[in-house]
N, C-alpha and C positions, 0 to 999 in steps of 0.2 A: 313911729313905726315899730321901734324896738319894744315899746310898752304893749302895743297891740299884738305883736308876735309872742311876747311873753304870756299875755293873757290867753292867747289862742292855744299855746302849748300847754299851759296849765289846765285849761278846759279839756283839751284832748287827753291829757294824762288822767284827769278825773273821770272822764268818760270811759277810758280803757280800764282803769282800776274798778269802776263800777261794774263793767261787763264781766271781768274776771271774778269779782266777788259774787255776782249772781250765779256764775258757774259753780263756785264752791258751795254756795247755799243749796243749790239744786242737788248736789251730790250727797249732802248730809252725811259726810264721811268723816270720821274723827280718828282714823288709824294713824299711828305714829309714823309709819312709812309715808303715808300720804302727806302728813304735815311737814316732813322733811323737804319733799319736793315742792310743796306749796310755799315754803319759805324761800326756796330758790327762785320761784316765780316772782315773789314780792321783791326780792333783791334785784332781779332783772328789770322789773318795772321801775324801780328806783334809779337804776343806772341809766336806762334809756328813756327816762321820763320826758326829756325834751326832744326826743326823736319822733319824726312823723311816722316812721315804719316800726313802731314799738311792737306791733303784733308779730312782725317777721323776725325781729331780733329775739323775742321770747318764745317763739313757736316751739323750739326744741325742748325747752323746759316744760312747756305745757304738754307736749306729747309724752315726755317721760313721766310726768305726773299722772296723766290719764292711763298710761300703760301700767304704772304701779297700782293704781286703783283697780284696774280691770283684773290684774293678776291676783290681788288680794281678795277680790270678790269671787273669782273662780276658785281660789283656795277655800274660802268659806263655804262655797256651794258644794265642793267635793267633801268637806268635812260634814256638812249637813246631810248629804246623800249617804255617806257611810253610816251616820247615826240612824238614818231612816232604815237602811238595809239591816243593821243590827237589830233594830226594833222589830222589823218584819220577820227576821229569822227567829227571834225569840218568840214572837207570836205564833209562828208555824210550829216550833217545837212544843210550845204549851198546848196548842190545838191537838197535835199528834199525841201528846201525853194524856190529854183529857179523853181522846178517842180510845186509847188503850185502856185507861181506867174504866171507862164506860163499858168496854167490851169485857173486861175482867169481872165487873160487877154483875153482868148478865150471865156469865158462865158459871156452870156448876163443875168446878175443876175436879171434884171428887168423882164425878161420873167418868172422867177420863181414866182415872186409876182403875175404876171398876171395869171399864172397857178393855184396858190392857190385861188385867188379870183374867178376864173372861176368855181372851184369845187362847191362853194356855189352858184354862180350866175346861173349855169346850173340847180342846184337843185330847186331853187326858181322860176326860169324863164322857167321851163320845158314846161309849157302850151304854152307860147308865142313862144318858139322855135318850138314846134310841129305844131302850127298853121302856122308859116312861112314855115316850110318844106312841109306841106300839100298844101300850096298855090303854092309852086314851083313845085309840081308834074305835070307831063304832060304825055299824051298818045302818043306823037310823039317824034322822035329823036331831034327835034328842041327845044332849051330851051325857057322857057316862058319869055316874056318881064318883066324885074324887076319892071317896073312901075305898073304892076298889083298887086304886093305884097308890095307896098310901105307902106301901113298902117300896115301890119304885121311886116315889118322890123322896123318901128318906135317903135312898141310895144316891140320888142326884145331889141332894143337899150336903150329904156327908162328903162326897167326892169334891164338890166345889169348895167346901170348907178347908179340906186338905190342900187344895190347889192354891188357895190364897196365901199359904205359907211361902215365904220367899227366902231362898238361900242368900246370905250376905254378898256372895260373889256376883250375884245378878243385879245388885243395886245400881251399878253404873249404867247398864243397858236399860234398866227400868226407868231411870231418870232421863236418859236420852229419849226414850219413847214418850214419856210424859211431857217433856219439853216440846217435842215435835207435835204432839197432839194439841198442846196449848197454842203453839204458834200457827198451826194450820186450822184453828177453829174446830177441832175435833174430827178432822178428815182422816179417817183410818187408812185410806188408800195411800195417802202421801207418806205415811209413817210405817208402811209394811216392812221395810228393811230392818228397822230397829226393833219393831215388835217381834219379828221372826227371830231376831238375835236374842231377845229376852226369852222367848219360848224355848229356844234351843238351850239356853243356859239353865232354865228351870228343869228341863228334861234330864240333863246330865251336867250338874254343876262341876264335877271333877274334870270332865273333858273340857268344859268352858274355861276352867282355871288354867289348864295347860295351853289353851288357845291364847289366853291373855298373856301368859309368860312368854310366848313366842312373838307377841306383838311388839312393835317399835314404840318409842316414846310418843311419836307423832300420832300413831294410831290409837293410843290410849287416852288422848285428850278428849274432853267432852265435846260433843257435836254442837255446832252453832247453826241455829235455824232463824231465818228472817223471812217468813212468808208474807209479812206486811209490806216490806220493801220490794220483794220479788213476786207480788201477787199476780197470778196469771201464768206464772212459770214454775209452778210447784213440781213439775216433772223433773227439774234439775236435781231434786233431792232424792229421787228414786234410784 
């Protein structure tokens, strides 16, 4: 009977070891933490190899092993998710940068400067423009020969040429206006505050210099515009 019991216990132990090995093979996990707990299970199996309740005796070690495996897998999953988030964030930034570059390539930024200058030019050259328009008026459907308004046209061109000259003190307000025009895709209405400030400076640079001297350091900082981020809420800049 003793030999039969020994054979039975050995077979039982081999079956239990085979079952545990199959568990480990299915996991396909080779982490150092998992191997430590795995060795504890092997040691437990060796100690209780002749016991009929070997599963109950080693259940605690098995639970600890699987908990360690689960935590390590969750940790790896979190690291993988963070890497994916970083890649997606990088892709979003690249996409936004490409959109901005495409928008810049389609823009004629020189026209923004001309538009800003024209706001002051039309204000100071209003009389010359009206004279030219009056000269071009006709009572017939046929347009008047341009040669008849040559003198008025020269006055307009001469006035606009002088208006394009900019006092250095007005450079900061001009740059603010230009940046605003660029960020708002050339929308003149969104930038009227800074364009009016530029026009005021051009009309009386000395008075504008006194205005800047009375300004605080915070007020003298260049304006920051972000119409792309706040698209649809451009009125907040007015």
